Steps between C-alpha positions, in 0.01 A plus 500: 500500500652833398544795742231710329239221512591429864460869586159526328378185676623627838328837448173330403502267803611774743234746379227236525578421863470854634173572680304766309508745794878490552625743234221755569593483870861589424390794277258647757583821690410482867464753783334782310163632621191316378304720258171383655574481872817707551671220692847354419488223239686205641284203398498296182218277369628176353163418348476806276854503350497876462776757548301709747584490867213499743443656842338311785160663421516374140506136611122496549452525122706180445303233690651152511835609353840430648703805606860561602615796700805689379730654761791745476863457599761760414261659245456169319195271478517169687257217559495248782612155396199336667260709287643394163286226343655158464478532121817711502827340598713755687804278552823674416361845593670662799265545794520761775341520844314827553283550809532128587363395160692339213460712183633521144530808284268525200732674254873536443706743705825555310795617704655833407856369547552124483740370762853421379504181706167383360483126568137443419266732306150503357507343155296788359594828674834413667384590852715323759332199663570239761668188363193278477285737288489579128249789480437816704129520422202323349524728197859396431412131515203551265720704265751215492226252410292700253780693332728196499779699662569208729613286209734770374694491826525126540549254216177344384453128521242300311324379813469835680222747433351808658211294632737335747573839651134577565376160599778434750564151360872560513712673755696793363872453540704800606743621232845342517743685726222681688625412846662793664855437606582579857804721518717520804591843621846381602669395818329641809722730707463454871652675796803316639423272793637584842552873464625679812 
């Protein structure tokens, strides 16, 4: 199978596995004032698949739908891990603990100046990460799957496809050489024993 055919097949499979509400969620702007109620818009309706954020008063007009609440951390949108539906595999995305809750960022947060000693970075935006993670946000992981950027950074194999990344069938391996080396600062200098 040629590289072009493999890439097309991967894109087709990856795009078909994304829930229909996921891309609109990532494109939605939160925390503006609701045009109907004047309250902050920090809710998203998974049943409607629209790019409009909702306030808590808007929820009454969406009976029986599933909602997730968007929160803010350092001026960026986050969502609690326990609120994300099981249809989306978030393995490989770095999690943070904010107010005693585990969260992930919705969209990429590129660093202004990448670290010189960058041992592990997001595969999309180069943000520094802990060793066991591949993406800094849900948006970066989805970009890797749907835009096929993931395959550009690691050699494609015939048995790997973007569907594996979403379904969680396979564990993502950290890139080779991602372990940070511990450097010694040198020989410790101590005061001589038995000073008078």
